[in-house]
MARBA-3410 file (N, C-alpha, C, O; in Angstrom, 1 decimal):
88
-7.6,1.6,-23.3,-7.7,0.2,-23.5,-6.6,-0.8,-22.9,-6.9,-1.9,-22.5 ~ -5.4,-0.3,-22.8,-4.5,-0.7,-22.0,-4.7,-0.7,-20.6,-4.1,-1.6,-19.9 ~ -5.6,0.3,-19.9,-5.9,0.3,-18.7,-6.9,-1.0,-18.2,-6.7,-1.7,-17.2 ~ -8.0,-0.9,-19.3,-8.7,-2.2,-19.0,-8.1,-3.5,-19.1,-8.5,-4.4,-18.4 ~ -7.2,-3.5,-19.9,-6.4,-4.9,-20.1,-5.5,-5.0,-18.8,-5.5,-6.1,-18.3
-4.9,-4.1,-18.4,-4.1,-4.4,-17.4,-5.0,-4.7,-15.9,-4.4,-5.2,-14.9 ~ -6.4,-4.4,-16.0,-7.4,-4.3,-14.9,-7.9,-5.9,-15.0,-8.1,-6.7,-14.0 ~ -8.0,-6.1,-16.1,-8.4,-7.6,-16.5,-7.7,-8.8,-16.0,-8.0,-9.8,-15.3 ~ -6.2,-8.5,-16.7,-5.1,-9.3,-16.3,-5.1,-9.1,-14.6,-5.5,-10.1,-14.0 ~ -4.9,-8.4,-14.0,-4.7,-8.2,-12.7,-6.2,-9.0,-11.9,-6.0,-9.8,-10.9
-7.1,-8.9,-12.3,-8.3,-9.3,-11.8,-8.2,-11.2,-11.9,-8.4,-12.0,-11.1 ~ -7.8,-11.3,-13.1,-7.7,-13.0,-13.2,-6.7,-13.4,-12.5,-6.7,-14.5,-12.0 ~ -5.6,-12.5,-12.3,-4.4,-13.4,-11.4,-5.2,-13.5,-10.0,-5.3,-14.6,-9.4 ~ -5.6,-12.5,-9.6,-6.1,-12.5,-8.1,-7.0,-13.8,-8.0,-6.7,-14.8,-7.4 ~ -8.1,-13.5,-8.6,-9.0,-14.9,-8.7,-8.6,-16.4,-9.1,-9.1,-17.5,-8.8
-7.6,-16.1,-9.6,-7.2,-17.8,-10.1,-6.4,-18.4,-8.7,-6.4,-19.5,-8.2 ~ -5.6,-17.3,-8.2,-4.7,-17.5,-7.0,-5.5,-18.2,-5.9,-5.3,-19.2,-5.3 ~ -6.6,-17.1,-5.8,-7.9,-17.2,-4.7,-8.3,-18.8,-4.7,-8.1,-19.6,-3.8 ~ -8.8,-19.1,-6.1,-9.5,-20.2,-6.3,-8.6,-21.4,-6.1,-9.1,-22.5,-5.8 ~ -7.1,-21.2,-6.3,-6.5,-22.5,-6.3,-6.1,-22.5,-4.8,-6.3,-23.5,-4.2
-5.7,-21.5,-4.2,-5.5,-21.8,-2.7,-6.9,-22.1,-1.9,-6.8,-22.7,-0.8 ~ -7.9,-21.9,-2.4,-9.3,-22.8,-1.9,-9.6,-23.7,-2.2,-10.5,-24.3,-1.8 ~ -8.7,-24.3,-3.3,-8.9,-25.6,-3.6,-8.2,-26.6,-2.4,-8.7,-27.7,-2.1 ~ -7.2,-26.1,-1.9,-6.3,-26.9,-1.1,-7.0,-26.4,0.3,-6.5,-27.0,1.3 ~ -7.9,-25.7,0.7,-8.2,-25.4,1.9,-8.8,-26.6,2.7,-8.3,-26.7,3.8
-9.7,-27.6,2.4,-10.1,-28.6,2.9,-8.9,-29.3,3.6,-8.9,-29.6,4.8 ~ -8.1,-29.5,2.9,-6.8,-30.3,3.5,-6.2,-29.6,4.7,-5.8,-30.3,5.6 ~ -6.2,-28.2,4.6,-5.5,-27.7,5.6,-6.1,-27.7,6.9,-5.5,-28.0,7.9 ~ -7.6,-27.5,6.6,-8.4,-27.5,7.9,-8.2,-28.4,8.4,-7.9,-28.3,9.6 ~ -8.3,-29.5,7.8,-8.4,-31.0,8.5,-6.7,-31.4,8.9,-6.6,-32.5,9.3
-5.7,-30.7,8.8,-4.4,-30.9,9.4,-4.3,-30.0,10.3,-3.4,-30.0,11.1 ~ -5.4,-28.9,10.2,-5.4,-28.0,11.4,-6.0,-28.6,12.7,-5.6,-28.6,13.8 ~ -7.3,-29.2,12.1,-7.7,-29.8,13.3,-7.1,-30.9,14.1,-7.3,-31.0,15.3 ~ -6.5,-31.7,13.2,-5.9,-32.8,13.7,-4.6,-32.3,14.5,-4.1,-33.0,15.4 ~ -4.2,-31.4,14.4,-3.1,-30.8,15.4,-3.9,-30.1,16.4,-3.5,-30.3,17.6
-4.7,-29.6,16.2,-5.1,-28.8,17.5,-5.8,-30.1,18.5,-6.0,-29.9,19.7 ~ -6.0,-31.2,17.9,-6.5,-32.2,18.7,-5.6,-32.8,19.9,-5.9,-33.2,21.0 ~ -4.5,-32.8,19.1,-3.1,-32.9,20.2,-3.3,-32.2,21.6,-3.9,-31.1,21.7 ~ -2.9,-32.6,22.3,-3.1,-31.8,23.7,-1.9,-30.9,23.7,-2.1,-29.7,24.1 ~ -0.9,-31.3,23.5,0.4,-30.1,23.9,0.4,-29.4,22.5,1.5,-29.1,22.3
-0.6,-29.0,21.4,-0.2,-28.3,20.5,0.2,-26.8,20.5,-0.4,-26.0,21.3 ~ 1.2,-26.3,19.7,1.5,-24.8,20.1,0.6,-24.3,18.7,0.8,-24.8,17.6 ~ 0.0,-23.4,18.9,-1.0,-22.8,17.9,-0.4,-21.8,16.9,-0.9,-21.7,15.8 ~ 0.7,-21.2,17.4,1.4,-20.2,16.6,2.4,-21.1,15.6,2.7,-20.5,14.5 ~ 2.8,-22.2,15.7,3.5,-23.0,15.1,2.8,-23.8,14.1,3.3,-24.2,13.1
1.4,-24.1,14.4,0.6,-24.8,13.5,0.2,-23.7,12.5,0.3,-24.1,11.3 ~ -0.3,-22.4,12.8,-0.7,-21.3,11.7,0.3,-21.2,10.9,0.1,-21.1,9.6 ~ 1.8,-21.1,11.7,3.1,-20.8,10.8,3.2,-21.7,9.6,3.4,-21.4,8.4 ~ 2.9,-23.0,10.4,3.1,-24.0,9.0,2.1,-24.1,8.0,2.4,-24.4,6.9 ~ 1.0,-23.7,8.4,-0.3,-23.4,7.3,0.0,-22.2,6.4,-0.4,-22.2,5.2
0.6,-21.2,7.0,0.9,-20.1,6.3,2.2,-20.4,5.3,2.4,-19.6,4.3 ~ 3.0,-21.2,5.5,4.1,-21.2,4.5,3.5,-22.3,3.7,4.1,-22.5,2.6 ~ 2.3,-23.2,4.0,1.8,-23.9,2.7,1.2,-23.0,1.6,1.0,-23.3,0.5 ~ 0.9,-21.5,2.1,0.1,-20.7,1.1,1.0,-19.5,0.8,0.4,-18.5,0.3 ~ 2.3,-19.4,1.0,3.2,-18.6,0.8,3.2,-18.4,-0.5,3.3,-17.3,-0.9
3.1,-19.4,-1.4,3.3,-19.3,-3.0,2.3,-18.5,-3.7,2.4,-18.2,-4.9 ~ 1.1,-18.2,-2.8,0.0,-17.4,-3.4,-0.1,-15.9,-3.2,-0.9,-15.2,-3.7 ~ 1.1,-15.6,-2.2,1.1,-14.0,-1.9,1.6,-13.2,-3.2,1.3,-12.0,-3.5 ~ 2.4,-14.0,-3.8,3.0,-12.8,-4.9,2.1,-12.7,-6.1,2.0,-11.7,-6.8 ~ 1.5,-14.0,-6.3,0.2,-13.5,-7.6,-0.9,-12.6,-7.0,-1.6,-11.9,-7.7
-1.2,-12.7,-5.9,-2.3,-11.9,-5.4,-1.8,-10.3,-5.3,-2.4,-9.4,-5.9 ~ -0.5,-10.1,-4.6,-0.1,-8.7,-4.6,0.3,-8.1,-6.2,0.0,-7.0,-6.5 ~ 1.0,-9.2,-7.1,0.9,-8.5,-8.3,-0.3,-8.2,-8.9,-0.4,-7.2,-9.7 ~ -1.1,-9.1,-8.7,-2.5,-8.8,-9.5,-3.4,-7.5,-9.2,-3.9,-6.8,-10.0 ~ -3.4,-7.3,-7.6,-3.6,-6.1,-7.0,-2.9,-4.8,-7.8,-3.5,-3.9,-8.2
-1.7,-5.0,-7.8,-1.2,-4.0,-8.2,-1.7,-3.6,-9.5,-2.3,-2.5,-9.7 ~ -1.4,-4.6,-10.5,-2.0,-4.1,-11.9,-3.4,-3.5,-12.0,-3.8,-2.7,-12.9 ~ -4.2,-4.1,-11.1,-5.5,-3.6,-11.0,-5.7,-2.2,-10.5,-6.4,-1.3,-11.0 ~ -4.8,-2.0,-9.6,-4.6,-0.8,-9.2,-3.9,0.5,-10.1,-4.2,1.7,-10.1 ~ -2.9,-0.2,-10.8,-2.5,0.9,-11.9,-3.5,0.9,-13.5,-3.2,1.7,-14.4
-4.4,0.0,-13.5,-5.1,0.1,-14.4,-6.4,1.4,-14.1,-6.9,2.2,-14.8 ~ -6.6,1.2,-12.7,-7.8,1.9,-12.1,-7.4,3.4,-12.2,-8.2,4.3,-12.5 ~ -5.8,3.8,-11.7,-5.1,5.1,-11.8,-5.0,5.3,-13.3,-4.8,6.5,-13.4 ~ -5.0,4.8,-14.4,-4.6,5.1,-15.6,-6.3,5.3,-16.2,-6.4,6.1,-17.1 ~ -7.2,4.9,-16.0,-8.6,5.0,-16.0,-8.9,6.3,-15.7,-9.5,7.1,-16.4
-8.6,6.7,-14.3,-8.8,7.8,-13.8,-8.3,9.2,-14.4,-8.9,10.3,-14.6 ~ -7.0,9.0,-14.6,-6.1,9.8,-15.4,-6.5,10.3,-16.8,-6.4,11.4,-17.3 ~ -7.1,9.0,-17.6,-7.6,9.5,-18.5,-9.4,10.0,-18.6,-9.9,10.6,-19.6 ~ -9.7,9.7,-17.8,-11.3,10.5,-17.5,-11.0,11.8,-17.0,-11.9,12.6,-17.2 ~ -10.0,12.1,-16.4,-9.8,13.6,-16.3,-9.0,14.3,-17.3,-9.0,15.5,-17.4
-8.2,13.6,-18.1,-7.8,14.6,-19.4,-9.0,14.8,-20.2,-9.3,15.9,-20.6 ~ -9.7,13.7,-20.4,-11.2,13.9,-21.3,-11.6,15.0,-20.7,-11.4,16.1,-21.3 ~ -12.2,15.2,-19.4,-12.9,16.3,-18.8,-12.0,17.6,-19.0,-12.5,18.4,-19.8 ~ -11.2,17.9,-18.7,-10.2,19.0,-18.8,-10.3,19.5,-20.4,-10.3,20.7,-20.6 ~ -10.4,18.3,-21.7,-10.1,19.0,-22.7,-11.6,19.3,-23.2,-11.8,20.1,-24.2
-12.7,18.8,-22.5,-14.1,19.2,-22.5,-14.8,18.1,-24.0,-15.7,18.4,-24.8 ~ -13.9,17.0,-23.9,-14.5,16.1,-24.9,-15.4,14.9,-24.1,-15.1,14.7,-22.9 ~ -16.2,14.2,-24.6,-17.0,13.2,-24.2,-16.3,11.7,-24.0,-17.0,10.7,-23.7
END
């Protein structure tokens, strides 16, 4: 039960972070295309600025994926434990 809860909390964290980051994507695409239209644009500098704009999303996604992984490991260990004891 705890494993399923960990998995769901991690899944919600990842999905919400990706959805919020996706909501700001049109503005980021517009700023990227406007910066690339300038003749002397440095591509790496522009991508770095856009990545700094999404830096807030990295920790919720990493933590959410870690929670999902821990939940799956607990589910696997409990399934192994049940099978070794011969229970269904």
